[in-house]
N, C-alpha and C positions, 0 to 999 in steps of 0.2 A: 504494500500500500504506500509506504513512504518512499520506497525506492523506485516506484513505478510512476513516471511522469505522465502517463496516459490516464491514470485513474481519476484525477480531478476533472480532466476534460470530458471523460465519459459520464461522470456524474452531472456535469453541466448540461450535456446533451440530454440525459434522461430527465432532468428537471425541466428542460425547455419543451419537451414533448408532452408534458401534462401527466406523466406517470411518476410514481414514487420509485426511486432507484431500487432495484433488486426485488420488487414485489409485482410489478406489472399492473397494479391497481390503477384504474383510470380516474379521471378528474370527476366523473359523476359520483363515484363513491365518496370522494372527499367533500364534494358539494353537499351531498346528503348528510354526511357526518357533521359538517359545519352548521347546516340548518337545524339538525337535532340539538346541537350544543347551544345554539342561539335560543331555541325554544325552551330548553331546560333552564337557561340563564334567566330568561324572561319570567318563567313561572316561579323560579326561586326568588327573584326580586319582588314579584307580586305578593309572595307569601310574607316577605320580610317587612315591606312597607306597610305601616298601619293604615287601616281603612277608616275613612272619615264617617262618623255617624250621621245619618240623615236627620235633619231637623223636622220634627213632627209638630203639628199644631194640635195641642190638647186643650180644648176648651176655649 
């Protein structure tokens, strides 16, 4: 790895094609994973932020 000058170049090519190096997983997988992470983050923030109580007119 360190003595092979072609390894960084091949990693750059693999990253430029939209696949993760050495896995072959396409960008659609990573897009779906990012969407799931953003949804989970949004739901976690929604749980943490306190909910304002509605004002009710009693009487």
